[in-house]
C-alpha positions as a Markdown table, in Angstrom:
| # | Residue | x | y | z |
|---|---|---|---|---|
| 1 | Met | -17.4 | -15.2 | -12.5 |
| 2 | Asp | -17.1 | -14.7 | -16.2 |
| 3 | Glu | -14.7 | -12.7 | -18.4 |
| 4 | Asn | -17.0 | -9.6 | -18.2 |
| 5 | Phe | -17.1 | -9.3 | -14.4 |
| 6 | Leu | -17.8 | -5.6 | -13.4 |
| 7 | Leu | -18.0 | -4.7 | -17.1 |
| 8 | Gln | -21.6 | -3.8 | -17.7 |
| 9 | Thr | -21.4 | -2.1 | -21.1 |
| 10 | Pro | -19.9 | -3.0 | -24.5 |
| 11 | Leu | -17.5 | 0.0 | -24.2 |
| 12 | Ser | -16.3 | -1.1 | -20.7 |
| 13 | Arg | -15.6 | -4.5 | -22.1 |
| 14 | Arg | -13.6 | -3.1 | -25.1 |
| 15 | Leu | -11.6 | -0.9 | -22.7 |
| 16 | Tyr | -10.7 | -3.7 | -20.4 |
| 17 | His | -10.1 | -6.6 | -22.8 |
| 18 | Gly | -8.5 | -4.5 | -25.5 |
| 19 | Cys | -6.3 | -2.3 | -23.2 |
| 20 | Ala | -6.2 | -2.6 | -19.4 |
| 21 | Glu | -6.0 | -6.5 | -19.3 |
| 22 | Lys | -2.7 | -6.5 | -21.2 |
| 23 | Leu | -0.8 | -3.9 | -19.2 |
| 24 | Pro | 1.9 | -4.9 | -16.8 |
| 25 | Val | 1.5 | -4.3 | -13.0 |
| 26 | Ile | 3.4 | -1.7 | -11.1 |
| 27 | Asp | 2.7 | -2.1 | -7.4 |
| 28 | Tyr | 4.4 | 0.8 | -5.6 |
| 29 | His | 3.4 | -0.1 | -2.0 |
| 30 | Asn | 3.0 | -3.4 | -0.4 |
| 31 | His | 4.1 | -5.5 | 2.6 |
| 32 | Leu | 5.4 | -8.6 | 0.9 |
| 33 | Asn | 8.0 | -10.6 | 2.8 |
| 34 | Ile | 11.4 | -9.5 | 1.4 |
| 35 | Arg | 13.1 | -12.7 | 2.4 |
| 36 | Glu | 10.5 | -14.8 | 0.6 |
| 37 | Leu | 10.8 | -12.7 | -2.5 |
| 38 | Ala | 14.6 | -12.8 | -2.5 |
| 39 | Glu | 14.8 | -16.6 | -1.9 |
| 40 | Gly | 12.2 | -17.3 | -4.5 |
| 41 | Thr | 11.0 | -20.4 | -2.6 |
| 42 | Asn | 7.6 | -22.2 | -2.9 |
| 43 | Tyr | 4.9 | -21.9 | -0.4 |
| 44 | Pro | 4.4 | -25.2 | 1.5 |
| 45 | Asp | 0.6 | -25.3 | 1.4 |
| 46 | Leu | -2.4 | -23.3 | 0.4 |
| 47 | Ala | -2.9 | -21.7 | 3.8 |
| 48 | Arg | 0.6 | -20.2 | 3.8 |
| 49 | Leu | 0.0 | -18.7 | 0.4 |
| 50 | Trp | -3.6 | -17.6 | 0.7 |
| 51 | Leu | -4.5 | -17.1 | 4.4 |
| 52 | Ile | -1.8 | -16.9 | 7.0 |
| 53 | Ser | -0.4 | -13.5 | 6.0 |
| 54 | Asp | -3.8 | -11.8 | 5.1 |
| 55 | Pro | -5.3 | -9.7 | 7.9 |
| 56 | Tyr | -8.3 | -8.9 | 5.6 |
| 57 | Lys | -9.3 | -12.6 | 5.8 |
| 58 | His | -8.5 | -12.8 | 9.6 |
| 59 | Arg | -10.9 | -9.8 | 10.2 |
| 60 | Ala | -13.7 | -11.5 | 8.3 |
| 61 | Met | -13.2 | -14.7 | 10.2 |
| 62 | Arg | -13.4 | -12.9 | 13.5 |
| 63 | Ile | -16.6 | -11.1 | 12.4 |
| 64 | Cys | -18.1 | -14.6 | 11.6 |
| 65 | Gly | -17.2 | -15.8 | 15.1 |
| 66 | Val | -14.3 | -18.1 | 14.4 |
| 67 | Asp | -12.1 | -18.8 | 17.4 |
| 68 | Glu | -8.8 | -17.0 | 17.3 |
| 69 | Phe | -7.1 | -20.4 | 17.6 |
| 70 | Tyr | -8.0 | -21.0 | 14.0 |
| 71 | Ile | -7.0 | -17.5 | 12.8 |
| 72 | Thr | -3.6 | -16.6 | 14.4 |
| 73 | Gly | -3.5 | -19.3 | 17.0 |
| 74 | Gly | -1.9 | -22.7 | 17.2 |
| 75 | Ala | -4.2 | -24.6 | 14.9 |
| 76 | Ser | -2.6 | -26.4 | 11.9 |
| 77 | Asp | -2.5 | -24.7 | 8.5 |
| 78 | Tyr | -5.0 | -27.3 | 7.3 |
| 79 | Asp | -7.5 | -26.5 | 10.1 |
| 80 | Lys | -7.1 | -22.8 | 9.5 |
| 81 | Phe | -7.8 | -23.3 | 5.8 |
| 82 | Arg | -10.9 | -25.4 | 6.6 |
| 83 | Lys | -12.3 | -22.6 | 8.8 |
| 84 | Trp | -11.6 | -20.0 | 6.1 |
| 85 | Met | -13.4 | -22.1 | 3.6 |
| 86 | Ser | -16.4 | -22.4 | 5.9 |
| 87 | Val | -16.5 | -18.6 | 6.3 |
| 88 | Leu | -16.0 | -17.6 | 2.6 |
| 89 | Pro | -19.6 | -18.5 | 1.4 |
| 90 | Arg | -21.0 | -16.0 | 4.0 |
| 91 | Leu | -19.0 | -13.1 | 2.5 |
| 92 | Ile | -21.3 | -12.1 | -0.3 |
| 93 | Gly | -21.0 | -8.4 | -1.0 |
| 94 | Asn | -17.6 | -8.2 | 0.7 |
| 95 | Pro | -14.7 | -7.8 | -1.8 |
| 96 | Leu | -13.0 | -10.8 | -0.2 |
| 97 | Tyr | -15.6 | -13.0 | -1.9 |
| 98 | Asp | -14.7 | -11.7 | -5.4 |
| 99 | Trp | -10.9 | -11.5 | -4.6 |
| 100 | Ser | -10.8 | -15.1 | -3.4 |
| 101 | Ile | -12.5 | -16.3 | -6.6 |
| 102 | Leu | -10.0 | -14.2 | -8.7 |
| 103 | Glu | -7.1 | -15.5 | -6.6 |
| 104 | Met | -7.8 | -19.1 | -7.3 |
| 105 | Lys | -8.7 | -18.5 | -10.9 |
| 106 | Arg | -5.5 | -16.5 | -11.8 |
| 107 | Cys | -3.1 | -18.5 | -9.7 |
| 108 | Phe | -4.3 | -22.1 | -10.3 |
| 109 | Arg | -6.9 | -21.8 | -13.0 |
| 110 | Ile | -9.4 | -23.2 | -10.5 |
| 111 | Glu | -13.0 | -22.0 | -10.8 |
| 112 | Leu | -13.8 | -21.6 | -7.0 |
| 113 | Gln | -17.4 | -21.7 | -6.1 |
| 114 | Pro | -17.7 | -20.7 | -2.4 |
| 115 | Gly | -19.9 | -23.1 | -0.6 |
| 116 | Val | -19.8 | -25.6 | -3.5 |
| 117 | Thr | -16.1 | -26.4 | -4.1 |
| 118 | Asp | -14.9 | -29.2 | -1.8 |
| 119 | Ala | -12.3 | -27.8 | 0.6 |
| 120 | Asp | -10.3 | -31.0 | 0.8 |
| 121 | Trp | -10.1 | -31.2 | -3.0 |
| 122 | Leu | -8.9 | -27.6 | -3.2 |
| 123 | Trp | -6.3 | -28.2 | -0.5 |
| 124 | Glu | -4.9 | -31.2 | -2.2 |
| 125 | Thr | -5.1 | -29.9 | -5.8 |
| 126 | Ala | -3.5 | -26.5 | -5.0 |
| 127 | Gly | -1.0 | -28.1 | -2.7 |
| 128 | Lys | 0.3 | -30.4 | -5.5 |
| 129 | Met | 0.6 | -27.4 | -7.9 |
| 130 | Leu | 2.5 | -25.3 | -5.2 |
| 131 | Ala | 5.3 | -27.9 | -5.1 |
| 132 | Arg | 6.1 | -27.3 | -8.8 |
| 133 | Pro | 8.8 | -24.8 | -10.0 |
| 134 | Glu | 6.2 | -22.7 | -11.9 |
| 135 | Phe | 4.6 | -21.8 | -8.5 |
| 136 | Ser | 7.7 | -20.3 | -6.9 |
| 137 | Val | 7.4 | -16.8 | -5.5 |
| 138 | Gln | 9.2 | -15.3 | -8.5 |
| 139 | Ala | 7.1 | -17.4 | -10.9 |
| 140 | Leu | 4.0 | -16.0 | -9.2 |
| 141 | Leu | 5.2 | -12.5 | -9.8 |
| 142 | Asp | 5.6 | -13.3 | -13.4 |
| 143 | Arg | 2.2 | -15.0 | -13.5 |
| 144 | Phe | 0.6 | -11.7 | -12.3 |
| 145 | His | 2.6 | -9.7 | -14.9 |
| 146 | Val | 4.4 | -7.8 | -12.1 |
| 147 | Glu | 7.0 | -5.4 | -13.6 |
| 148 | Tyr | 7.8 | -3.7 | -10.4 |
| 149 | Ala | 6.8 | -4.5 | -6.8 |
| 150 | Ala | 7.9 | -2.3 | -3.9 |
| 151 | Pro | 7.8 | -4.2 | -0.6 |
| 152 | Cys | 8.3 | -1.7 | 2.3 |
| 153 | Ala | 11.3 | -2.0 | 4.5 |
| 154 | Ala | 12.5 | -0.2 | 7.7 |
| 155 | Ile | 15.6 | 1.9 | 7.4 |
| 156 | Thr | 17.6 | -0.7 | 9.3 |
| 157 | Glu | 16.3 | -3.7 | 7.4 |
| 158 | Asp | 18.5 | -5.8 | 5.2 |
| 159 | Ile | 17.6 | -5.0 | 1.6 |
| 160 | Ala | 20.7 | -6.3 | -0.2 |
| 161 | Ala | 18.8 | -9.4 | -1.5 |
| 162 | Leu | 16.4 | -7.2 | -3.5 |
| 163 | Glu | 19.3 | -5.8 | -5.5 |
| 164 | Arg | 19.5 | -9.1 | -7.3 |
| 165 | Met | 15.8 | -9.0 | -8.3 |
| 166 | Gly | 14.8 | -7.5 | -11.6 |
| 167 | Asn | 11.1 | -6.8 | -10.7 |
| 168 | Ala | 11.2 | -5.8 | -7.0 |
| 169 | Ala | 12.8 | -3.0 | -5.1 |
| 170 | Pro | 12.3 | -1.8 | -1.5 |
| 171 | Ser | 10.1 | 1.1 | -0.5 |
| 172 | Leu | 11.2 | 2.9 | 2.6 |
| 173 | Arg | 8.9 | 2.4 | 5.6 |
| 174 | Gly | 9.7 | 5.6 | 7.4 |
| 175 | Asp | 7.6 | 5.5 | 10.5 |
| 176 | Gly | 10.4 | 4.3 | 12.8 |
| 177 | Leu | 12.5 | 7.4 | 11.9 |
| 178 | Thr | 9.9 | 9.7 | 13.4 |
| 179 | Asp | 7.9 | 7.5 | 16.0 |
| 180 | Thr | 10.7 | 5.5 | 17.7 |
| 181 | Val | 13.6 | 7.8 | 17.3 |
| 182 | Arg | 15.8 | 6.4 | 20.1 |
| 183 | Gln | 15.4 | 2.7 | 19.0 |
| 184 | Thr | 15.9 | 3.6 | 15.3 |
| 185 | Ala | 19.1 | 5.6 | 16.2 |
| 186 | Asp | 20.3 | 2.5 | 18.1 |
| 187 | Gly | 19.7 | 0.3 | 15.1 |
| 188 | Leu | 21.5 | 2.7 | 12.8 |
| 189 | Glu | 24.5 | 2.8 | 15.1 |
| 190 | Gln | 24.7 | -1.0 | 15.1 |
| 191 | Leu | 24.2 | -1.3 | 11.3 |
| 192 | Leu | 26.6 | 1.4 | 10.3 |
| 193 | Gln | 29.1 | 1.0 | 13.1 |
| 194 | Leu | 29.0 | 4.6 | 14.1 |
| 195 | Gln | 27.9 | 6.8 | 17.0 |
| 196 | Ile | 24.7 | 8.9 | 16.9 |
| 197 | Arg | 24.6 | 11.5 | 19.6 |
| 198 | Thr | 23.2 | 14.6 | 17.9 |
| 199 | Leu | 20.4 | 15.3 | 15.4 |
| 200 | Glu | 23.1 | 16.0 | 12.8 |
| 201 | Asp | 24.6 | 12.5 | 13.4 |
| 202 | Tyr | 21.1 | 11.0 | 13.0 |
| 203 | Tyr | 20.5 | 12.9 | 9.8 |
| 204 | Ala | 23.9 | 11.8 | 8.4 |
| 205 | Ala | 23.2 | 8.2 | 9.2 |
| 206 | Ile | 19.8 | 8.4 | 7.5 |
| 207 | Arg | 21.3 | 9.9 | 4.4 |
| 208 | Arg | 23.7 | 7.0 | 4.2 |
| 209 | Arg | 20.9 | 4.5 | 4.3 |
| 210 | Leu | 18.8 | 6.4 | 1.8 |
| 211 | Glu | 21.7 | 6.1 | -0.6 |
| 212 | Asp | 21.7 | 2.3 | 0.0 |
| 213 | Phe | 18.0 | 2.2 | -0.7 |
| 214 | Ala | 18.3 | 4.2 | -3.8 |
| 215 | Arg | 21.0 | 1.8 | -5.1 |
| 216 | Ala | 18.6 | -1.1 | -4.5 |
| 217 | Gly | 16.1 | 0.7 | -6.8 |
| 218 | Cys | 13.9 | 2.4 | -4.1 |
| 219 | Arg | 11.7 | 5.1 | -5.5 |
| 220 | Phe | 9.0 | 5.4 | -2.9 |
| 221 | Ser | 8.7 | 6.0 | 0.9 |
| 222 | Asp | 5.6 | 5.9 | 3.1 |
| 223 | His | 4.7 | 7.4 | 6.4 |
| 224 | Ala | 1.6 | 6.7 | 8.5 |
| 225 | Leu | -0.1 | 9.9 | 9.8 |
| 226 | Asp | -2.6 | 8.1 | 12.1 |
| 227 | Asp | -5.7 | 9.5 | 13.7 |
| 228 | Gly | -4.8 | 12.4 | 15.8 |
| 229 | Phe | -1.6 | 13.3 | 13.9 |
| 230 | Leu | -0.6 | 16.9 | 14.2 |
| 231 | Tyr | 2.3 | 18.7 | 12.4 |
| 232 | Lys | 3.8 | 21.1 | 14.9 |
| 233 | Lys | 7.0 | 23.2 | 14.7 |
| 234 | Pro | 8.9 | 22.4 | 17.9 |
| 235 | Gly | 8.7 | 25.0 | 20.7 |
| 236 | Gln | 12.4 | 24.5 | 21.4 |
| 237 | Pro | 15.2 | 23.5 | 18.9 |
| 238 | Ala | 14.7 | 20.0 | 17.6 |
| 239 | Lys | 18.4 | 19.4 | 18.3 |
| 240 | Ala | 17.7 | 19.7 | 22.0 |
| 241 | Leu | 14.7 | 17.5 | 21.8 |
| 242 | Phe | 16.6 | 14.8 | 20.0 |
| 243 | Glu | 19.5 | 14.9 | 22.5 |
| 244 | Lys | 17.0 | 14.8 | 25.4 |
| 245 | Ser | 15.5 | 11.6 | 23.9 |
| 246 | Arg | 18.9 | 10.1 | 23.1 |
| 247 | Asn | 20.0 | 10.6 | 26.7 |
| 248 | Gly | 17.1 | 8.7 | 28.1 |
| 249 | Gly | 14.8 | 11.6 | 28.7 |
| 250 | Leu | 11.0 | 11.3 | 28.3 |
| 251 | Leu | 9.5 | 13.7 | 25.8 |
| 252 | Thr | 6.0 | 15.2 | 26.4 |
| 253 | Glu | 3.4 | 14.5 | 23.7 |
| 254 | Glu | 3.9 | 18.0 | 22.4 |
| 255 | Glu | 7.7 | 17.6 | 22.2 |
| 256 | Lys | 7.2 | 14.3 | 20.4 |
| 257 | Gln | 5.0 | 15.9 | 17.9 |
| 258 | Gly | 7.5 | 18.7 | 17.4 |
| 259 | Leu | 10.5 | 16.4 | 16.9 |
| 260 | Ser | 8.7 | 14.0 | 14.6 |
| 261 | Ser | 7.4 | 17.0 | 12.5 |
| 262 | Glu | 11.0 | 18.3 | 12.1 |
| 263 | Ile | 12.3 | 14.9 | 11.0 |
| 264 | Leu | 9.4 | 14.6 | 8.5 |
| 265 | Arg | 10.4 | 17.9 | 7.0 |
| 266 | Phe | 14.0 | 16.8 | 6.8 |
| 267 | Leu | 12.9 | 13.5 | 5.1 |
| 268 | Ser | 10.7 | 15.3 | 2.6 |
| 269 | Ala | 13.7 | 17.4 | 1.5 |
| 270 | Glu | 15.9 | 14.3 | 1.1 |
| 271 | Tyr | 13.1 | 12.5 | -0.9 |
| 272 | Ala | 12.9 | 15.5 | -3.2 |
| 273 | Lys | 16.7 | 15.4 | -3.8 |
| 274 | Leu | 16.4 | 11.7 | -4.7 |
| 275 | Gly | 13.4 | 12.1 | -6.9 |
| 276 | Trp | 11.3 | 9.8 | -4.7 |
| 277 | Thr | 7.6 | 9.9 | -4.1 |
| 278 | Met | 6.5 | 10.2 | -0.5 |
| 279 | Gln | 3.3 | 8.3 | 0.4 |
| 280 | Leu | 1.3 | 9.6 | 3.3 |
| 281 | His | -1.3 | 7.1 | 4.8 |
| 282 | Ile | -3.7 | 9.2 | 6.7 |
| 283 | Gly | -6.4 | 8.5 | 9.3 |
| 284 | Ala | -6.0 | 5.0 | 10.7 |
| 285 | Gln | -7.1 | 4.3 | 14.2 |
| 286 | Arg | -4.7 | 1.5 | 15.1 |
| 287 | Phe | -5.6 | 1.3 | 18.8 |
| 288 | Thr | -8.9 | -0.5 | 19.1 |
| 289 | Ser | -8.9 | -3.8 | 20.9 |
| 290 | Ser | -5.9 | -4.1 | 23.2 |
| 291 | Arg | -6.7 | -7.8 | 23.5 |
| 292 | Leu | -6.4 | -8.4 | 19.8 |
| 293 | Arg | -3.3 | -6.3 | 19.7 |
| 294 | Ala | -1.7 | -8.5 | 22.3 |
| 295 | Val | -2.8 | -11.7 | 20.5 |
| 296 | Ala | -2.3 | -10.8 | 16.8 |
| 297 | Gly | 0.3 | -8.0 | 16.9 |
| 298 | Pro | -0.1 | -4.4 | 15.7 |
| 299 | Ala | -1.1 | -5.3 | 12.1 |
| 300 | Gly | -3.6 | -8.0 | 12.9 |
| 301 | Gly | -6.5 | -6.7 | 10.9 |
| 302 | Phe | -8.4 | -4.9 | 13.7 |
| 303 | Ala | -7.6 | -1.3 | 13.0 |
| 304 | Gly | -10.4 | 1.2 | 12.5 |
| 305 | Ile | -11.1 | 4.4 | 10.6 |
| 306 | Gly | -10.2 | 7.6 | 12.5 |
| 307 | Asn | -11.6 | 11.1 | 12.5 |
| 308 | Cys | -11.4 | 13.4 | 9.5 |
| 309 | Cys | -7.9 | 14.7 | 9.0 |
| 310 | Asn | -6.7 | 18.0 | 10.4 |
| 311 | Val | -6.5 | 19.9 | 7.2 |
| 312 | Lys | -4.8 | 22.9 | 8.7 |
| 313 | Ser | -2.0 | 20.7 | 10.0 |
| 314 | Leu | -1.6 | 18.8 | 6.8 |
| 315 | Thr | -1.4 | 21.9 | 4.6 |
| 316 | Gln | 1.1 | 23.5 | 6.9 |
| 317 | Met | 3.3 | 20.4 | 6.6 |
| 318 | Leu | 3.0 | 20.4 | 2.8 |
| 319 | Asp | 3.7 | 24.1 | 2.7 |
| 320 | Asp | 6.9 | 23.6 | 4.7 |
| 321 | Phe | 7.9 | 20.7 | 2.4 |
| 322 | Glu | 7.5 | 23.1 | -0.6 |
| 323 | Lys | 9.7 | 25.7 | 1.0 |
| 324 | Glu | 12.8 | 23.4 | 1.0 |
| 325 | Pro | 15.6 | 24.1 | -1.5 |
| 326 | Tyr | 14.6 | 21.1 | -3.7 |
| 327 | Gly | 10.9 | 21.8 | -3.3 |
| 328 | Met | 8.2 | 19.3 | -2.8 |
| 329 | Pro | 8.8 | 15.7 | -3.5 |
| 330 | Gly | 6.0 | 13.8 | -5.2 |
| 331 | Val | 3.3 | 13.2 | -2.6 |
| 332 | Ile | 0.5 | 10.7 | -2.7 |
| 333 | Leu | -2.3 | 11.2 | -0.1 |
| 334 | Phe | -4.1 | 8.1 | 1.0 |
| 335 | Thr | -7.1 | 8.6 | 3.2 |
| 336 | Leu | -8.8 | 5.9 | 5.3 |
| 337 | Asn | -11.8 | 8.0 | 6.1 |
| 338 | Pro | -14.0 | 8.4 | 3.0 |
| 339 | Ala | -15.2 | 11.7 | 4.3 |
| 340 | Asp | -11.8 | 13.1 | 3.4 |
| 341 | Asn | -11.9 | 12.1 | -0.3 |
| 342 | Ala | -12.9 | 15.5 | -1.6 |
| 343 | Val | -10.3 | 17.1 | 0.7 |
| 344 | Met | -7.5 | 15.1 | -0.7 |
| 345 | Ser | -8.6 | 15.5 | -4.3 |
| 346 | Val | -8.8 | 19.3 | -3.9 |
| 347 | Leu | -5.3 | 19.5 | -2.4 |
| 348 | Ser | -3.9 | 18.2 | -5.7 |
| 349 | Gly | -4.3 | 21.7 | -7.0 |
| 350 | Ser | -3.0 | 23.5 | -4.0 |
| 351 | Tyr | 0.7 | 22.7 | -4.6 |
| 352 | Ser | 2.7 | 22.5 | -7.8 |
| 353 | Arg | 6.1 | 22.3 | -9.4 |
| 354 | Asp | 6.9 | 23.5 | -12.9 |
| 355 | Gly | 6.9 | 20.6 | -15.3 |
| 356 | Ala | 5.6 | 18.0 | -12.8 |
| 357 | Glu | 2.3 | 16.3 | -13.2 |
| 358 | Gly | 0.3 | 15.6 | -10.1 |
| 359 | Ile | 3.1 | 16.5 | -7.7 |
| 360 | Val | 0.5 | 16.2 | -4.9 |
| 361 | Gln | -2.4 | 13.8 | -5.5 |
| 362 | Gln | -4.9 | 11.6 | -3.9 |
| 363 | Gly | -4.0 | 7.9 | -3.9 |
| 364 | Pro | -6.3 | 5.1 | -4.7 |
| 365 | Ala | -9.0 | 3.8 | -2.3 |
| 366 | Trp | -7.0 | 2.4 | 0.6 |
| 367 | Trp | -7.3 | -0.5 | 3.0 |
| 368 | Trp | -10.9 | -0.9 | 4.2 |
| 369 | Cys | -12.0 | 1.3 | 1.2 |
| 370 | Asp | -10.5 | -0.6 | -1.7 |
| 371 | His | -13.8 | -2.3 | -2.7 |
| 372 | Leu | -15.9 | -1.4 | -5.7 |
| 373 | Tyr | -17.9 | 1.4 | -4.0 |
| 374 | Gly | -14.7 | 2.9 | -2.4 |
| 375 | Met | -12.9 | 2.8 | -5.8 |
| 376 | Arg | -15.7 | 4.5 | -7.6 |
| 377 | Glu | -16.0 | 7.2 | -5.0 |
| 378 | Val | -12.3 | 8.0 | -5.5 |
| 379 | Phe | -12.8 | 8.0 | -9.3 |
| 380 | Glu | -15.6 | 10.5 | -9.0 |
| 381 | Asn | -13.7 | 12.8 | -6.6 |
| 382 | Leu | -10.5 | 12.7 | -8.7 |
| 383 | Ala | -12.5 | 13.5 | -11.9 |
| 384 | Ser | -14.6 | 16.3 | -10.3 |
| 385 | Phe | -12.0 | 18.0 | -8.0 |
| 386 | Gly | -8.7 | 17.2 | -9.7 |
| 387 | Val | -7.4 | 15.8 | -12.9 |
| 388 | Leu | -8.2 | 12.1 | -13.4 |
| 389 | Ser | -5.6 | 11.6 | -16.2 |
| 390 | Val | -2.6 | 12.1 | -13.9 |
| 391 | Phe | -3.9 | 9.6 | -11.3 |
| 392 | Val | -1.2 | 7.2 | -10.3 |
| 393 | Gly | -3.5 | 4.2 | -10.1 |
| 394 | Met | -3.7 | 1.1 | -8.0 |
| 395 | Thr | -1.4 | -0.4 | -5.4 |
| 396 | Thr | -2.2 | -3.3 | -3.2 |
| 397 | Asp | -0.8 | -2.4 | 0.2 |
| 398 | Ser | -1.0 | -6.1 | 1.0 |
| 399 | Arg | 1.0 | -8.8 | 2.7 |
| 400 | Ser | -0.3 | -11.5 | 0.4 |
| 401 | Ile | 1.3 | -12.2 | -3.0 |
| 402 | Leu | -2.1 | -13.3 | -4.4 |
| 403 | Ser | -3.4 | -9.8 | -3.8 |
| 404 | Phe | -2.0 | -8.7 | -7.1 |
| 405 | Val | -5.3 | -9.8 | -8.5 |
| 406 | Arg | -6.6 | -6.5 | -7.0 |
| 407 | His | -5.0 | -4.7 | -9.9 |
| 408 | Glu | -7.3 | -6.7 | -12.2 |
| 409 | Tyr | -10.3 | -5.8 | -9.9 |
| 410 | Phe | -9.2 | -2.1 | -10.0 |
| 411 | Arg | -8.9 | -2.2 | -13.8 |
| 412 | Arg | -12.3 | -3.8 | -14.2 |
| 413 | Ala | -13.8 | -1.3 | -11.8 |
| 414 | Phe | -12.2 | 1.6 | -13.6 |
| 415 | Cys | -13.1 | 0.4 | -17.1 |
| 416 | Gly | -16.6 | -0.3 | -15.9 |
| 417 | Trp | -17.0 | 3.1 | -14.5 |
| 418 | Leu | -15.6 | 4.8 | -17.6 |
| 419 | Gly | -17.8 | 2.9 | -20.0 |
| 420 | Glu | -20.9 | 3.8 | -18.0 |
| 421 | Lys | -20.0 | 7.5 | -17.9 |
| 422 | Ala | -19.5 | 7.6 | -21.6 |
| 423 | Glu | -22.5 | 5.5 | -22.6 |
| 424 | Lys | -24.8 | 7.5 | -20.4 |
| 425 | Gly | -23.7 | 10.6 | -22.2 |
| 426 | Glu | -22.1 | 12.2 | -19.2 |
| 427 | Trp | -18.8 | 12.6 | -21.1 |
| 428 | Asp | -18.4 | 13.6 | -24.7 |
| 429 | Val | -15.2 | 11.7 | -25.5 |
| 430 | Ser | -13.9 | 9.3 | -28.1 |
| 431 | Glu | -13.0 | 5.7 | -27.4 |
| 432 | Ala | -9.4 | 6.5 | -28.3 |
| 433 | Gln | -9.3 | 9.2 | -25.5 |
| 434 | Leu | -10.7 | 6.7 | -23.0 |
| 435 | Lys | -8.1 | 4.1 | -24.0 |
| 436 | Lys | -5.3 | 6.6 | -23.4 |
| 437 | Leu | -6.8 | 7.4 | -20.0 |
| 438 | Val | -6.9 | 3.7 | -19.2 |
| 439 | Glu | -3.3 | 3.2 | -20.2 |
| 440 | Asp | -2.1 | 6.1 | -18.1 |
| 441 | Val | -4.0 | 5.4 | -15.0 |
| 442 | Cys | -3.4 | 1.7 | -15.0 |
| 443 | Tyr | 0.3 | 1.7 | -15.9 |
| 444 | Phe | 2.1 | 4.7 | -17.4 |
| 445 | Asn | 1.6 | 7.2 | -14.6 |
| 446 | Ala | 3.0 | 4.8 | -12.1 |
| 447 | Lys | 5.9 | 4.0 | -14.4 |
| 448 | Lys | 6.8 | 7.7 | -14.7 |
| 449 | Arg | 7.4 | 7.6 | -10.9 |
| 450 | Leu | 10.0 | 5.0 | -11.4 |
| 451 | Arg | 12.1 | 7.2 | -13.7 |
| 452 | Leu | 13.1 | 4.1 | -15.7 |
């Protein structure tokens, strides 16, 4: 892999090497371990850094027939690493092949050649480096030029440690607030030392925690609208539904949808007050193999792509958000189903707020779609149906700190695509215009969301 990977034209190379390559990284949604970030410790071995926390790699290993014992089971870190190295040469065409090469190149300056590089040599060489101070978690963030990373945290999670970090702040993981209301209320009671009996009590407790998150630098929230999500106004007052649940009553599926929809509306209004951006991750089918869920947990790398989104439901929800006194918060729509790309791009023009760019917009290619083809498809849709220049750019949504190389992958893909468009004569633009576009999409549009 040379310096011009994914850069097929001279213009693409100038855009990347002269512009995108030098920009800092703002990663506004990821699943990095907050404790590891705060403690700034070193990873004990290459498997812990590279493999153990990465469900993308786990999925590929399963597809290649590796026993679960060597993926999430009781095998040693070394044996898991050896199995991963045996699988990697077989992944030609999968982004994991390219990402893995980039990860070793950028972290250790090691030129990994899958199927050629000796696994034992890599294990020992990287392991010695990882013991050095310049390979601490904080040093790795600096190595990847991370200006701002936003690991997601539940409303009851301890975020105090992040207040001491200059380049990391929490992003609110809001699913528990709507999906497991009773348990979340219990957690808030314990954390804040108060009683929650009514929906008003619940909202008051949430507001207190939102203030805590804001003080810690939080500027983003995210909510999963999984396959089958419906936004419904409750058939009876949400207050009554909350109290029924709080008192141990079982809600029907329709009642659950009504209560969660009402809480989402409340949260959107609070986010708008705070100036936060609300990320909606749409269309995952998380219930596939019950066996793997039991073995590897709910985020074990086995989720699927759900049906196309219910556009009527989504637009009704956004319409209600917009009607709130503070209006619409910034909203980023991530779709897991590629068939919804045009839908999401078009919705960027369906809602607006005076003076705000891209108040609703499609997010970058997400999860199983953040490969070269998926990224290019999103670029095409954003340019054709929306306004590409307000695109907020890449985020990793990853549990692995090495995944920050995906910003490089994204930037190379973007510059490669732009250069091809211009040199084919599809766009009549100057190189200066394209450089400005690269700067905005790869950095400045995300930075605006931080209000720094």
